[in-house]
C-alpha positions as CSV (number, residue, x, y, z in Angstrom):
1,X,20.3,25.7,47.2
2,X,20.5,26.1,43.7
3,X,19.5,29.1,41.5
4,X,17.0,30.1,39.1
5,X,14.7,33.2,37.8
6,X,11.6,34.9,39.3
7,X,10.0,33.8,36.3
8,X,10.5,30.5,36.7
9,X,9.7,30.4,40.7
10,X,6.8,31.8,39.7
11,X,5.6,29.3,37.7
12,X,6.2,27.0,39.8
13,X,3.6,29.4,42.6
14,X,1.3,29.4,40.4
15,X,1.0,25.6,39.6
16,X,1.1,24.8,43.6
17,X,-1.8,27.4,43.5
18,X,-3.5,24.8,41.2
19,X,-3.3,26.3,37.7
20,X,-3.3,23.6,35.2
21,X,-4.2,26.1,31.7
22,X,-2.8,28.9,30.2
23,X,-4.6,30.8,26.8
24,X,-2.3,33.0,25.8
25,X,-0.6,34.8,22.2
26,X,3.4,35.2,23.5
27,X,5.9,37.9,22.7
28,X,9.4,39.0,24.2
29,X,7.6,40.4,27.3
30,X,5.9,37.1,28.6
31,X,7.8,34.7,27.0
32,X,10.1,34.0,29.7
33,X,6.7,33.2,31.9
34,X,5.1,31.2,29.2
35,X,8.0,29.3,28.7
36,X,8.6,28.5,32.2
37,X,4.7,27.6,32.9
38,X,4.9,24.7,30.4
39,X,8.3,23.5,32.4
40,X,5.9,23.1,35.2
41,X,3.4,21.4,33.8
42,X,1.0,24.0,32.6
43,X,-1.0,23.1,29.6
44,X,-0.5,26.6,26.9
45,X,-3.1,27.0,24.4
46,X,-2.1,29.5,22.3
47,X,-4.4,31.7,20.4
48,X,-4.2,33.8,17.6
49,X,-5.7,36.8,19.5
50,X,-4.8,38.5,22.5
51,X,-9.0,39.2,23.2
52,X,-9.4,35.6,22.3
53,X,-7.3,34.0,24.7
54,X,-8.9,36.1,28.1
55,X,-12.4,35.2,26.5
56,X,-11.0,31.0,26.1
57,X,-9.7,31.5,29.5
58,X,-13.3,33.0,30.8
59,X,-15.6,30.6,29.3
60,X,-13.1,28.1,31.4
61,X,-12.3,29.1,34.1
62,X,-16.6,30.1,34.6
63,X,-17.0,26.2,33.7
64,X,-14.4,24.5,36.0
65,X,-13.6,27.4,38.7
66,X,-9.9,26.9,38.8
67,X,-7.2,29.5,38.8
68,X,-7.5,30.3,35.3
69,X,-3.9,32.3,33.2
70,X,-4.0,34.2,30.9
71,X,-0.7,35.2,28.9
72,X,-0.1,38.1,26.7
73,X,2.9,40.7,25.7
74,X,3.4,44.0,26.7
75,X,1.5,47.3,25.2
76,X,-0.5,46.4,22.0
77,X,-0.5,42.4,23.8
78,X,-2.4,44.2,26.3
79,X,-4.7,46.8,25.0
80,X,-5.8,43.8,22.1
81,X,-6.7,41.4,25.0
82,X,-8.5,44.3,26.9
83,X,-12.3,43.2,25.7
84,X,-12.0,40.1,26.9
85,X,-10.7,41.6,30.3
86,X,-13.4,43.6,30.9
87,X,-16.6,41.0,30.1
88,X,-14.5,38.8,32.7
89,X,-14.6,42.2,35.3
90,X,-18.2,42.2,34.9
91,X,-18.6,38.6,35.1
92,X,-16.3,38.5,38.0
93,X,-14.3,35.5,36.8
94,X,-11.4,34.0,38.5
95,X,-8.8,35.1,36.2
96,X,-5.5,36.0,36.4
97,X,-3.7,37.4,33.4
98,X,0.0,37.7,33.3
99,X,0.4,40.6,31.9
100,X,4.8,41.3,30.2
101,X,5.3,44.5,30.9
102,X,8.9,47.2,29.8
103,X,12.2,47.4,31.9
104,X,11.0,49.3,35.2
105,X,11.8,52.7,34.4
106,X,11.6,51.9,30.8
107,X,9.2,54.9,29.6
108,X,10.6,55.8,26.6
109,X,10.0,52.7,25.8
110,X,7.5,52.0,22.2
111,X,5.8,49.1,24.5
112,X,5.5,51.6,27.6
113,X,1.2,52.1,28.7
114,X,0.1,52.9,31.8
115,X,-1.2,48.9,32.4
116,X,-2.9,50.1,36.3
117,X,-4.8,53.0,35.2
118,X,-5.1,51.0,31.7
119,X,-6.9,47.2,33.2
120,X,-9.1,49.4,36.7
121,X,-10.2,51.2,33.3
122,X,-12.6,48.3,32.1
123,X,-13.4,46.8,36.3
124,X,-10.3,44.2,36.5
125,X,-8.0,44.7,39.6
126,X,-4.6,45.6,38.9
127,X,-1.3,43.6,40.6
128,X,2.7,44.3,39.9
129,X,5.5,42.5,40.8
130,X,7.3,45.5,41.9
131,X,11.2,44.1,42.9
132,X,13.0,40.1,42.5
133,X,12.9,40.3,46.5
134,X,8.5,40.8,46.8
135,X,7.3,38.9,43.9
136,X,6.8,36.2,45.0
137,X,4.2,37.7,47.6
138,X,3.1,40.0,45.4
139,X,2.3,36.8,43.1
140,X,0.1,35.6,46.3
141,X,-1.6,38.5,46.3
142,X,-2.8,38.9,42.9
143,X,-3.8,34.8,43.3
144,X,-5.7,35.4,46.8
145,X,-7.9,38.5,45.3
146,X,-8.4,36.3,41.9
147,X,-9.4,32.9,43.4
148,X,-11.5,34.3,47.6
149,X,-12.3,37.6,46.0
150,X,-13.2,36.1,43.0
151,X,-12.2,39.1,41.1
152,X,-10.5,39.2,37.3
153,X,-6.6,40.3,38.2
154,X,-4.2,41.8,36.2
155,X,-0.3,41.5,37.5
156,X,1.9,42.8,34.9
157,X,5.2,41.4,35.2
158,X,8.6,44.0,34.5
159,X,11.0,41.8,32.6
160,X,13.9,42.6,34.6
161,X,12.2,41.5,37.4
162,X,11.3,38.8,35.4
163,X,15.0,37.7,34.2
164,X,16.4,38.6,38.1
165,X,18.0,36.0,39.7
166,X,17.0,33.9,42.8
167,X,19.8,32.9,45.0
168,X,19.4,30.2,47.5
169,X,16.8,28.4,49.7
170,X,12.9,28.8,48.0
171,X,10.7,27.6,50.5
172,X,7.0,27.0,49.0
173,X,4.5,29.2,50.0
174,X,1.0,28.4,50.0
175,X,-2.6,30.1,49.7
176,X,-4.1,31.0,52.4
177,X,-7.0,28.8,53.4
178,X,-10.8,29.5,51.6
179,X,-13.7,30.8,53.9
180,X,-16.7,29.2,54.7
181,X,-19.7,30.1,53.0
182,X,-21.2,32.8,54.2
183,X,-24.3,31.6,56.8
184,X,-27.4,34.4,56.6
185,X,-28.7,36.2,59.5
186,X,-31.4,33.6,61.4
187,X,-34.1,37.1,60.9
188,X,-33.6,36.8,57.8
189,X,-34.2,33.2,57.9
190,X,-37.4,33.6,59.2
191,X,-38.6,36.4,57.3
192,X,-38.5,34.6,53.7
193,X,-40.1,31.7,55.4
194,X,-42.6,33.5,56.5
195,X,-42.5,35.1,53.1
196,X,-42.6,31.2,51.2
197,X,-45.7,30.7,53.8
198,X,-47.7,33.0,53.0
199,X,-47.4,32.9,49.2
200,X,-49.9,31.3,46.8
201,X,-47.7,31.3,43.5
202,X,-43.9,31.6,45.0
203,X,-41.1,31.3,42.6
204,X,-36.7,30.7,43.4
205,X,-35.0,32.6,40.6
206,X,-31.4,31.3,40.3
207,X,-28.1,32.9,39.1
208,X,-24.5,32.4,38.4
209,X,-24.1,33.0,42.3
210,X,-26.5,30.1,43.1
211,X,-24.4,28.2,40.4
212,X,-20.8,28.4,41.7
213,X,-21.9,28.0,45.2
214,X,-23.6,24.7,44.0
215,X,-26.8,25.3,45.3
216,X,-29.6,23.2,42.3
217,X,-30.1,20.4,45.2
218,X,-30.8,22.7,48.1
219,X,-33.0,25.1,45.7
220,X,-35.0,22.2,43.9
221,X,-35.7,20.5,47.3
222,X,-37.0,24.1,48.6
223,X,-39.2,25.1,45.7
224,X,-40.7,21.3,46.3
225,X,-41.7,22.0,50.1
226,X,-43.0,25.3,49.2
227,X,-44.8,24.4,45.7
228,X,-41.7,27.0,43.8
229,X,-41.8,27.2,40.3
230,X,-37.7,27.4,40.0
231,X,-36.5,29.8,37.1
232,X,-32.9,31.3,36.2
233,X,-30.7,34.1,34.9
234,X,-29.2,33.9,31.9
235,X,-26.2,33.9,34.0
236,X,-27.9,30.8,35.6
237,X,-28.9,29.0,32.7
238,X,-29.0,25.0,32.4
239,X,-29.0,24.7,36.8
240,X,-32.8,23.5,36.4
241,X,-32.3,21.5,33.4
242,X,-34.9,18.4,32.9
243,X,-36.6,19.4,36.3
244,X,-40.4,19.7,35.6
245,X,-41.1,22.5,37.6
246,X,-38.3,24.8,36.3
247,X,-39.7,27.7,33.8
248,X,-36.0,28.4,31.9
249,X,-35.0,31.8,31.7
250,X,-36.0,34.6,33.3
251,X,-36.6,38.0,31.2
252,X,-36.1,38.5,27.6
253,X,-34.9,35.3,26.1
254,X,-37.9,33.7,28.4
255,X,-40.7,31.1,27.3
256,X,-44.0,32.3,27.1
257,X,-44.9,29.9,29.7
258,X,-42.1,31.6,31.6
259,X,-43.1,35.1,30.6
260,X,-46.5,34.5,31.6
261,X,-45.5,32.2,34.8
262,X,-43.5,34.5,36.7
263,X,-45.4,37.8,36.1
264,X,-47.9,36.5,38.1
265,X,-45.8,34.8,40.9
266,X,-46.7,36.1,44.2
267,X,-43.5,35.9,45.5
268,X,-40.3,36.0,44.4
269,X,-36.7,35.1,45.9
270,X,-33.6,35.1,43.5
271,X,-30.7,33.1,45.1
272,X,-27.3,34.9,43.8
273,X,-28.6,36.9,41.1
274,X,-29.0,40.0,40.6
275,X,-32.5,40.9,39.5
276,X,-31.0,43.1,36.6
277,X,-33.6,45.0,33.4
278,X,-32.4,41.5,31.6
279,X,-33.7,39.2,34.0
280,X,-36.8,41.4,35.1
281,X,-37.8,43.1,31.8
282,X,-37.4,46.3,33.2
283,X,-39.5,45.4,35.8
284,X,-42.4,44.3,33.7
285,X,-42.0,40.5,35.4
286,X,-42.6,41.7,39.2
287,X,-46.2,42.2,39.7
288,X,-47.8,44.4,41.4
289,X,-47.5,43.9,45.1
290,X,-45.1,40.5,44.6
291,X,-43.0,40.5,47.7
292,X,-39.2,40.1,46.3
293,X,-36.1,39.0,48.2
294,X,-32.5,38.6,47.0
295,X,-30.2,36.3,48.7
296,X,-26.7,37.4,47.4
297,X,-22.5,37.4,49.0
298,X,-22.0,40.7,48.2
299,X,-23.7,43.2,50.1
300,X,-23.5,45.8,47.3
301,X,-25.6,44.0,45.2
302,X,-28.6,44.1,47.1
303,X,-31.4,46.0,45.9
304,X,-28.9,47.6,43.7
305,X,-31.0,46.7,40.7
306,X,-34.3,47.5,42.1
307,X,-35.8,47.7,45.2
308,X,-36.7,44.4,47.5
309,X,-38.9,43.8,50.3
310,X,-35.8,41.4,52.0
311,X,-32.0,41.5,51.5
312,X,-30.0,38.6,52.5
313,X,-27.2,38.8,52.6
314,X,-25.2,35.0,52.7
315,X,-24.4,32.6,50.0
316,X,-27.2,31.1,48.0
317,X,-26.7,27.1,49.1
318,X,-26.5,27.3,52.4
319,X,-29.4,30.4,53.2
320,X,-31.5,27.8,50.7
321,X,-30.1,25.1,54.1
322,X,-31.5,26.8,56.3
323,X,-34.7,28.9,54.9
324,X,-35.6,24.7,54.6
325,X,-34.4,23.6,57.5
326,X,-37.0,26.6,59.2
327,X,-39.8,24.9,57.6
328,X,-38.9,21.5,58.9
329,X,-39.0,22.6,62.2
330,X,-41.9,24.2,61.4
331,X,-43.7,21.2,60.1
332,X,-44.2,22.7,56.9
333,X,-43.5,19.9,54.3
334,X,-44.5,19.8,50.3
335,X,-47.0,22.4,50.2
336,X,-49.3,22.3,46.6
337,X,-47.8,26.2,46.3
338,X,-49.2,26.5,42.5
339,X,-47.5,23.1,41.1
340,X,-50.8,21.3,39.8
341,X,-51.3,20.2,36.8
342,X,-52.8,22.9,35.1
343,X,-49.9,24.9,35.4
344,X,-47.9,21.5,34.3
345,X,-49.3,21.7,30.9
346,X,-49.0,25.5,30.9
347,X,-45.1,25.1,31.4
348,X,-45.0,22.6,28.4
349,X,-47.7,24.1,25.7
350,X,-45.9,27.5,26.5
351,X,-42.3,26.0,26.0
352,X,-39.8,27.8,23.3
353,X,-40.3,24.3,21.4
354,X,-43.9,23.8,21.7
355,X,-45.3,27.2,21.6
356,X,-46.8,28.0,17.7
357,X,-45.1,31.2,16.0
358,X,-45.3,32.0,12.0
359,X,-42.6,30.3,10.2
360,X,-41.2,33.4,7.8
361,X,-38.9,30.2,5.9
362,X,-38.7,30.3,2.3
363,X,-36.8,29.4,-1.0
364,X,-33.8,31.8,-0.2
365,X,-33.3,32.0,3.2
366,X,-34.8,29.9,6.9
367,X,-36.3,30.9,9.8
368,X,-33.9,31.2,13.2
369,X,-36.2,29.7,15.3
370,X,-37.0,26.7,12.5
371,X,-33.3,26.1,12.3
372,X,-32.8,26.0,15.9
373,X,-35.3,23.9,16.8
374,X,-34.1,21.5,13.8
375,X,-30.2,21.7,14.9
376,X,-31.1,21.1,18.8
377,X,-33.1,18.2,17.6
378,X,-30.1,16.6,15.5
379,X,-27.2,17.3,17.4
380,X,-26.1,14.8,20.3
381,X,-27.3,16.0,23.8
382,X,-24.1,15.6,25.6
383,X,-23.1,19.3,24.8
384,X,-21.6,22.4,25.7
385,X,-23.2,25.7,24.2
386,X,-21.7,29.0,23.7
387,X,-23.5,31.6,22.4
388,X,-22.2,35.2,20.7
389,X,-23.8,38.1,21.8
390,X,-25.7,39.7,19.1
391,X,-29.1,40.4,17.5
392,X,-29.8,36.6,17.5
393,X,-28.1,35.8,20.1
394,X,-31.4,34.7,22.3
395,X,-32.2,32.4,19.6
396,X,-29.1,29.8,21.4
397,X,-30.5,30.0,24.9
398,X,-34.3,29.7,23.4
399,X,-33.8,26.8,21.6
400,X,-29.6,24.4,22.0
401,X,-30.6,23.2,25.4
402,X,-27.9,21.9,27.7
403,X,-27.3,19.5,30.0
404,X,-26.2,21.5,33.2
405,X,-25.1,25.5,33.9
406,X,-21.5,24.1,33.6
407,X,-22.2,23.6,30.2
408,X,-23.5,26.7,28.7
409,X,-21.8,30.4,28.3
410,X,-23.4,32.8,27.4
411,X,-20.9,36.2,26.9
412,X,-23.4,38.8,27.6
413,X,-21.7,40.9,30.7
414,X,-19.9,43.8,28.9
415,X,-22.2,43.0,25.6
416,X,-19.8,42.8,22.6
417,X,-20.1,41.1,19.7
418,X,-17.4,38.8,18.7
419,X,-16.3,36.8,21.8
420,X,-18.0,33.7,21.0
421,X,-15.6,31.7,19.2
422,X,-13.4,31.9,21.9
423,X,-16.0,31.4,24.6
424,X,-16.7,28.0,23.1
425,X,-13.4,26.7,22.5
426,X,-12.7,27.3,27.0
427,X,-16.0,25.9,26.8
428,X,-14.9,23.1,24.9
429,X,-11.9,22.7,26.8
430,X,-13.5,22.6,30.4
431,X,-15.9,20.1,29.3
432,X,-14.1,17.0,27.1
433,X,-16.2,14.0,25.4
434,X,-18.9,16.9,24.8
435,X,-19.6,18.9,21.4
436,X,-18.9,22.2,21.9
437,X,-21.5,24.3,19.9
438,X,-21.4,27.8,18.8
439,X,-23.8,30.3,18.1
440,X,-22.9,33.3,16.1
441,X,-23.5,36.3,14.3
442,X,-21.7,36.7,10.9
443,X,-20.4,40.3,11.6
444,X,-19.4,39.0,15.6
445,X,-17.8,35.2,13.6
446,X,-15.4,37.7,11.0
447,X,-14.2,40.0,13.8
448,X,-13.1,36.6,15.8
449,X,-12.2,33.9,12.9
450,X,-8.5,34.4,13.0
451,X,-9.1,31.5,16.1
452,X,-11.1,29.4,13.5
453,X,-7.5,27.6,13.7
454,X,-6.6,27.3,16.4
455,X,-10.6,25.0,17.3
456,X,-9.0,23.4,14.5
457,X,-5.1,22.7,15.8
458,X,-6.5,21.9,18.8
459,X,-9.0,18.9,17.2
460,X,-12.1,20.2,19.1
461,X,-15.3,18.9,17.9
462,X,-17.8,21.8,17.7
463,X,-20.3,22.4,16.0
464,X,-20.8,26.6,14.6
465,X,-23.9,28.0,13.8
466,X,-23.7,30.8,12.4
467,X,-26.5,33.3,12.0
468,X,-25.6,34.3,9.0
469,X,-28.1,38.1,7.3
470,X,-25.2,39.9,6.1
471,X,-25.5,42.9,8.7
472,X,-25.6,43.7,12.1
473,X,-28.9,43.0,12.6
474,X,-30.2,44.9,15.7
475,X,-28.8,47.9,14.5
476,X,-30.6,47.0,11.0
477,X,-33.7,46.9,13.0
478,X,-33.5,49.8,15.7
479,X,-32.5,52.2,13.0
480,X,-35.0,50.6,10.4
481,X,-37.8,51.1,12.2
482,X,-35.9,55.0,13.6
483,X,-36.6,56.2,10.1
484,X,-32.9,55.6,9.2
485,X,-31.1,54.2,5.8
486,X,-30.1,51.3,7.2
487,X,-27.0,50.0,4.0
488,X,-24.4,51.6,6.3
489,X,-24.0,48.0,8.3
490,X,-25.4,45.7,5.5
491,X,-22.8,44.2,3.4
492,X,-22.4,41.8,1.0
493,X,-22.8,37.9,1.3
494,X,-19.8,35.5,3.0
495,X,-19.9,32.8,1.9
496,X,-18.6,31.0,5.3
497,X,-18.7,27.6,4.3
498,X,-15.6,28.3,1.2
499,X,-14.1,29.7,4.4
500,X,-14.4,26.5,6.7
501,X,-13.5,24.1,4.6
502,X,-10.3,26.4,3.7
503,X,-9.0,26.2,7.6
504,X,-9.9,22.4,7.1
505,X,-13.5,22.1,8.7
506,X,-16.3,20.5,7.9
507,X,-19.0,22.8,6.3
508,X,-22.7,23.3,4.6
509,X,-24.5,26.3,2.9
510,X,-28.3,26.5,4.6
511,X,-31.1,27.5,3.5
512,X,-34.0,25.1,4.0
513,X,-33.6,22.5,6.9
514,X,-32.9,19.4,3.5
515,X,-29.5,21.5,3.0
516,X,-29.1,20.4,7.3
517,X,-28.2,16.6,5.4
518,X,-24.6,17.1,5.6
519,X,-24.3,17.5,9.3
520,X,-26.9,14.6,10.1
521,X,-24.1,12.7,8.1
522,X,-21.4,14.1,10.5
523,X,-23.5,13.6,13.5
524,X,-24.2,9.6,12.5
525,X,-20.4,9.9,12.1
526,X,-19.3,10.6,16.0
527,X,-19.2,14.7,14.7
528,X,-15.5,14.6,14.6
529,X,-13.6,18.2,14.4
530,X,-15.4,21.1,13.4
531,X,-18.4,21.5,11.3
532,X,-19.6,25.1,10.4
533,X,-23.1,25.8,9.0
534,X,-23.4,29.0,6.9
535,X,-27.3,29.4,7.7
536,X,-28.6,32.2,5.9
537,X,-31.1,33.3,7.4
538,X,-34.4,35.6,7.1
539,X,-33.0,39.4,7.1
540,X,-36.3,40.7,7.8
541,X,-37.8,38.7,10.9
542,X,-36.7,41.1,13.9
543,X,-36.2,38.9,17.3
544,X,-39.3,39.7,19.5
545,X,-36.9,40.2,22.4
546,X,-35.0,42.8,20.6
547,X,-38.0,44.9,19.4
548,X,-39.6,44.9,23.0
549,X,-36.4,46.1,25.1
550,X,-34.9,48.5,21.7
551,X,-38.0,49.6,20.8
């Protein structure tokens, strides 16, 4: 028998549900729950901005699939976190935000806002601890929705309920057992098997759903059996790293080879991929007459983005294994498809690292493609790569290779600039031992720069590449092409190397490849701490994917 507070018991419950880490920024409304979490063994990673805390947790949860916590103060604490919460919600990240709230009924408080309405507006789920008696069940419900429904959940924690005593025997609560994977309808399996048998140039396209399902081995085996090529959406990037029959990313960030080969496919099956306008280049990558199928655990996603011929409501891994078993039953094994030496040569020659381009480097500015390729060669292969959003963002996944899908995070679901640094921190914590690499634009990095101190304080190993053209380049290129004056989105040059050194990081200003010598020396030392590259890139070079998508 003991007496404790609701906050103390909830912290113990969250640990029992699997929470190990909490990202946050403390204020009076979330101090006690955060303190109780630390006392219960949870590691608290303190950020310098609540939006960054949410994005750190988003990247960490994507990489680990753990119950990941965020802790924010009431009022402005939650509003500051909202963009990161919106990114997580659009990504269906299983994340639980512990949002301190004013005491029940304190509507005159300066901190009072309608938290439920706020979080629902960006697609997150709102839950609340209503009374001391219901608080534990309320929290369990929030955790179940986060983990089982793969939702970003904001749990409002009124301080008077947090502080209330709980007297008596605290009986442990347990998560309900997770359901098994969703199996496909047998007729759907036969239909997809028929489609693959009838195809001459099949393609298997995997998205984040395939990553979550652990479907890589099953998809590789299915592709080998049917002679299919492999590709990923941007959210599945890294899934088939190193596979000789993978063309890489499908869509705007595709290699020249991927662009050609995907558009020649006569049967495309998306496993856990939403087939968005980005992934299909607004349908340009779908050949006339090509069969398109989609496998997803969410029925509402099937055919939502584009017309499809086959909709399969199932887990990506289980569906791939079932199709493979059906083909084996038919004695179909290792069809050639379009796996030939000629195709292999096309993949190699049209790879991002081999395809030719006109280098626009000069004495004052470096071509970002040349820079990115050089950085890929210099940095250790054991790495985790994050990218901010912005005009530059396609160069990161194109040229900075990753060893697996767990080591990639592109926070682009909300298309918000400024989430990259926080994502890199979360990704670094999720991949201990790997060098974290961040690609960011100058505008986005300035938005999030407060947490450069966090990366250094946590003693993370991180290389930050800032593509610095002293502008909001997406607007520069788009509106200059449309005849507008663009001086309002251009700025004086920022010396990021000096700022980085002021924070305690090492840094280099890079205009030519020779300027990367300090980075090479840092890598030879084992890449300790944080290294910032202030890369003065050619401001007149528009990324091809940007010009194509925003004509």
